[in-house]
KEVOKE-249647 format. One line per field, with one value per residue (C-alpha): z, y, x; chain; residue number from 1; residue in one letter. Coordinates in steps of 0.5 Angstrom, whole numbers. Last residue first. Example, Ala and Ser with C-alpha at 12.3 -4.5 7.8 and 13.67 -1.06 7.14 Angstrom:
2
w = [14	16] $
v = [-2	-9] $
u = [27	25] $
chain = [A	A] $
n = [2	1] $
res = [S	A] $
# end
This chain:
324
w = [82	79	77	74	80	84	79	73	77	78	71	69	74	71	64	66	69	64	59	63	63	56	54	59	55	48	50	53	46	45	45	39	36	41	38	41	44	49	50	52	53	51	54	49	51	55	58	65	62	66	70	71	75	75	80	79	83	87	83	82	75	74	77	73	66	62	65	62	55	58	60	53	51	52	54	56	53	53	61	60	63	57	52	55	56	49	46	50	47	40	33	33	34	37	39	38	39	39	34	38	38	34	32	39	41	34	34	41	39	33	36	41	35	31	24	26	30	37	42	45	47	48	52	49	49	57	60	54	56	62	67	72	79	79	86	83	77	81	85	79	77	85	84	78	81	80	74	70	64	66	72	69	65	71	74	69	65	64	60	60	56	59	59	61	62	60	59	56	49	46	39	34	37	36	40	38	40	44	43	41	44	39	39	35	28	21	22	17	23	27	21	20	27	27	21	25	31	29	26	28	28	33	32	38	38	43	45	51	54	61	62	56	59	65	62	55	58	61	54	51	55	53	46	44	46	41	36	36	38	34	37	33	37	33	35	38	42	47	49	45	48	48	42	38	40	37	30	30	31	25	20	22	20	14	12	14	10	4	4	3	-2	-5	-6	-9	-14	-16	-18	-22	-18	-22	-26	-31	-38	-38	-33	-30	-24	-20	-25	-24	-24	-16	-17	-23	-20	-15	-19	-23	-17	-15	-22	-22	-16	-19	-25	-21	-17	-10	-4	-2	-1	-8	-11	-9	-12	-18	-19	-17	-14	-8	-3	-8	-10	-2	-2	-7	-4	2	-2	-5	1	4	-2	0] $
v = [92	88	81	80	79	73	69	71	68	62	61	62	57	52	54	52	45	43	44	40	34	35	34	28	25	27	24	17	16	18	13	12	15	20	26	32	38	43	48	55	58	65	69	73	81	83	89	88	89	86	91	92	98	102	107	110	108	101	95	93	90	88	81	79	82	75	75	81	79	72	76	79	86	93	98	105	110	114	113	110	103	103	104	98	94	95	94	87	85	86	86	94	99	105	111	108	113	109	110	112	105	100	97	97	90	87	91	89	82	82	85	80	75	78	80	88	91	89	95	102	106	114	116	117	110	110	110	105	100	99	97	92	89	95	97	96	100	106	107	109	114	116	117	121	126	133	132	127	126	128	125	119	118	119	113	108	104	96	93	86	81	75	68	61	57	50	46	39	37	30	29	24	25	33	38	45	49	56	57	52	50	44	37	32	36	34	28	30	31	35	39	41	42	47	51	52	54	59	59	58	51	50	44	41	36	30	27	32	29	30	36	39	39	43	49	48	49	56	58	56	60	67	67	61	65	71	66	62	54	48	43	38	33	30	24	21	15	14	7	5	2	9	11	5	7	14	11	6	12	16	9	9	16	15	9	12	18	14	10	16	20	13	12	19	17	11	15	20	26	32	36	41	40	35	32	26	24	18	13	5	-1	-1	0	3	9	10	10	15	19	19	21	27	29	29	32	38	39	38	43	39	46	48	41	42	49	47	40	43	40	43	37	32	34	34	27	24	26	23	16	17	17	11	7	0] $
u = [-25	-30	-31	-24	-20	-22	-27	-22	-16	-20	-22	-15	-12	-17	-15	-8	-10	-15	-9	-4	-9	-11	-3	-3	-8	-5	2	-2	-5	-12	-17	-21	-28	-29	-25	-22	-25	-22	-28	-29	-36	-37	-42	-46	-47	-53	-50	-47	-40	-34	-30	-23	-20	-13	-11	-4	1	1	0	-7	-7	0	0	-6	-3	-3	-10	-13	-13	-15	-21	-23	-22	-25	-20	-22	-18	-11	-10	-3	-6	-11	-6	-2	-8	-10	-3	-3	-10	-6	-10	-12	-17	-16	-20	-26	-32	-38	-44	-50	-54	-58	-51	-48	-50	-48	-42	-39	-41	-37	-31	-30	-30	-25	-26	-27	-21	-20	-21	-19	-25	-25	-31	-38	-40	-38	-45	-48	-43	-46	-40	-40	-44	-48	-45	-38	-40	-43	-36	-33	-38	-38	-30	-31	-35	-32	-27	-32	-28	-21	-22	-24	-18	-14	-17	-15	-19	-21	-26	-28	-33	-35	-32	-34	-28	-25	-31	-29	-31	-32	-33	-36	-43	-42	-45	-44	-37	-39	-31	-26	-19	-17	-15	-11	-11	-11	-16	-21	-26	-21	-19	-27	-28	-22	-24	-31	-28	-23	-16	-9	-5	0	5	8	13	14	21	21	15	15	19	15	8	8	12	8	2	4	7	1	-4	-3	0	-4	-10	-9	-6	-13	-12	-11	-6	-3	1	7	11	17	18	23	21	16	9	5	8	6	-1	0	3	-3	-8	-4	-4	-12	-13	-9	-13	-20	-18	-16	-23	-27	-23	-22	-29	-30	-24	-27	-33	-29	-27	-27	-21	-24	-27	-24	-19	-23	-20	-19	-18	-18	-13	-11	-4	-4	-8	-3	3	-1	-2	5	7	2	5	12	11	7	13	14	12	6	2	5	4	-4	-4	-2	-6	-12	-18	-16	-19	-18	-11	-9	-12	-8	-2	-4	-6	1	5	1	3	0] $
chain = [A	A	A	A	A	A	A	A	A	A	A	A	A	A	A	A	A	A	A	A	A	A	A	A	A	A	A	A	A	A	A	A	A	A	A	A	A	A	A	A	A	A	A	A	A	A	A	A	A	A	A	A	A	A	A	A	A	A	A	A	A	A	A	A	A	A	A	A	A	A	A	A	A	A	A	A	A	A	A	A	A	A	A	A	A	A	A	A	A	A	A	A	A	A	A	A	A	A	A	A	A	A	A	A	A	A	A	A	A	A	A	A	A	A	A	A	A	A	A	A	A	A	A	A	A	A	A	A	A	A	A	A	A	A	A	A	A	A	A	A	A	A	A	A	A	A	A	A	A	A	A	A	A	A	A	A	A	A	A	A	A	A	A	A	A	A	A	A	A	A	A	A	A	A	A	A	A	A	A	A	A	A	A	A	A	A	A	A	A	A	A	A	A	A	A	A	A	A	A	A	A	A	A	A	A	A	A	A	A	A	A	A	A	A	A	A	A	A	A	A	A	A	A	A	A	A	A	A	A	A	A	A	A	A	A	A	A	A	A	A	A	A	A	A	A	A	A	A	A	A	A	A	A	A	A	A	A	A	A	A	A	A	A	A	A	A	A	A	A	A	A	A	A	A	A	A	A	A	A	A	A	A	A	A	A	A	A	A	A	A	A	A	A	A	A	A	A	A	A	A	A	A	A	A	A	A	A	A	A	A	A	A	A	A	A	A	A	A	A	A	A	A	A	A] $
n = [324	323	322	321	320	319	318	317	316	315	314	313	312	311	310	309	308	307	306	305	304	303	302	301	300	299	298	297	296	295	294	293	292	291	290	289	288	287	286	285	284	283	282	281	280	279	278	277	276	275	274	273	272	271	270	269	268	267	266	265	264	263	262	261	260	259	258	257	256	255	254	253	252	251	250	249	248	247	246	245	244	243	242	241	240	239	238	237	236	235	234	233	232	231	230	229	228	227	226	225	224	223	222	221	220	219	218	217	216	215	214	213	212	211	210	209	208	207	206	205	204	203	202	201	200	199	198	197	196	195	194	193	192	191	190	189	188	187	186	185	184	183	182	181	180	179	178	177	176	175	174	173	172	171	170	169	168	167	166	165	164	163	162	161	160	159	158	157	156	155	154	153	152	151	150	149	148	147	146	145	144	143	142	141	140	139	138	137	136	135	134	133	132	131	130	129	128	127	126	125	124	123	122	121	120	119	118	117	116	115	114	113	112	111	110	109	108	107	106	105	104	103	102	101	100	99	98	97	96	95	94	93	92	91	90	89	88	87	86	85	84	83	82	81	80	79	78	77	76	75	74	73	72	71	70	69	68	67	66	65	64	63	62	61	60	59	58	57	56	55	54	53	52	51	50	49	48	47	46	45	44	43	42	41	40	39	38	37	36	35	34	33	32	31	30	29	28	27	26	25	24	23	22	21	20	19	18	17	16	15	14	13	12	11	10	9	8	7	6	5	4	3	2	1] $
res = [D	E	S	F	N	E	T	M	A	K	A	Y	N	K	F	V	K	K	T	D	K	I	F	D	R	V	Y	V	P	P	K	Y	D	S	R	Y	V	L	Y	T	E	N	V	Q	F	D	N	I	F	Q	F	N	Y	F	K	E	G	D	K	H	I	D	D	V	H	Q	Y	L	G	F	P	S	L	I	G	I	G	M	G	K	K	A	T	D	Y	I	L	S	Q	E	D	C	E	L	A	Y	Y	P	K	V	H	H	A	L	F	Q	D	L	V	E	R	L	R	N	G	Q	R	L	T	I	L	P	M	H	I	I	K	L	I	D	V	G	G	S	S	S	F	S	A	I	V	D	E	Y	N	D	P	Y	F	K	K	F	L	K	E	S	F	C	C	Q	V	K	E	T	A	L	L	I	K	R	Q	G	P	N	D	P	V	N	I	G	V	Y	L	D	I	K	G	A	Q	L	L	E	D	F	R	I	T	R	G	D	V	L	E	I	S	I	N	P	H	L	P	R	Y	L	D	W	I	L	P	F	F	V	E	S	R	L	R	S	I	G	F	R	L	T	A	R	A	N	E	T	I	D	S	F	S	S	R	L	A	A	E	S	E	M	I	Q	R	G	Y	F	V	M	Q	K	G	A	E	T	L	R	L	S	P	K	R	D	F	F	K	V	H	Y	E	D	E	L	R	K	I	H	A	S	L	A	Q	Q	S	I	I	L	R	E	A	A	R	T	V	N	M	E	E	A	V	V	L	F	Y	E	I	G	R	L	N	M] $
# end
C-alpha cells in the first residue's frame, strides 16, 4: 500500500487543482502526477476526469472515503506504538487561535514539555468552524474552540465561561468626570459591572473587525449611537497597555487581562477592570477531541495539562475580573 500516494491523492482531491496541491505539498507537478498515476495503476482505476475540468470519478470518490480512513488508522497506529515504544517520537497537532496561544500555550508547554521531550507540537491557527473540519479530517488531534456545538463523534470539555471585560485608569475618568469620577467608578461596583452605553462617548480601545469579540460589540451596538473607537488593533496586550496609560477604555477578552493579572492592581495610578452587564453573548471555551478512538498517553497528558492551565485561568477570572 502506497501511503504517500494516498496522502498526495487526498490533497489533490481537496484542492481539485494540481498546481495548488503541488505548492501545498512542496513538490513539482510532475512528481505529484507520477504519484497519482502509480496509485491508479496499483488499483487499476482512474481517480480523476481531467476534461473539461478536474473532477473525481466514482472510483476517486470511493478513494477519498477509504483513503481518509486509511490515513487516520495509520496515524492511530503510530499513536498506539508511541505508548509502548521507549523514547517514542510523535507530533501532536493542536488547534488554538493565535491570541489564545500567546497567553495559554507557554503555560501548557511548561507543564507538558519536561515529561514529553520527544513529542513535537504543531500549533494550528484558526476559528472553531475550521478546527472542527480539521479534526474530522484527522488533520489535528484536538483544539480549543468557542461555543462548540454538540457532535456525537467528539468529546468536549468545558474549560471556561468568559464575559467581555473592560479596563481603564482613574486618570481617564478624572478627565471626563472631574467633579464626580469616584462616584461614577463606585457605581460600576454597586451595579456589578459597566453598562457600555454609559461609556460610549469616551475613547474606546478594542480589537479590529474580524475578531469574535468585536463581532459581539458591533452586533450589540448596531442600533445605538456609534461608539468612538480611538484605537482598533490586533493585539490585546496593546489594548491593555494603552488603557493603562489613560488613553482610553480597553475592551478585551478576559484572557487578554489574564496575562497581566499580576500588574493590574500594582501601587501607583489606580487601574480598574470590570465585566460588562449588558446582554453580550457569553463565550464557553471548550477543549475538543474525537471520541471514536482512545487518545495515546502523550495526548491524554496534554489534555490534563491544558485543563490545569485553564482551571487556574477560570479561578483568576473569578477572583480578579468580576469587579475592582
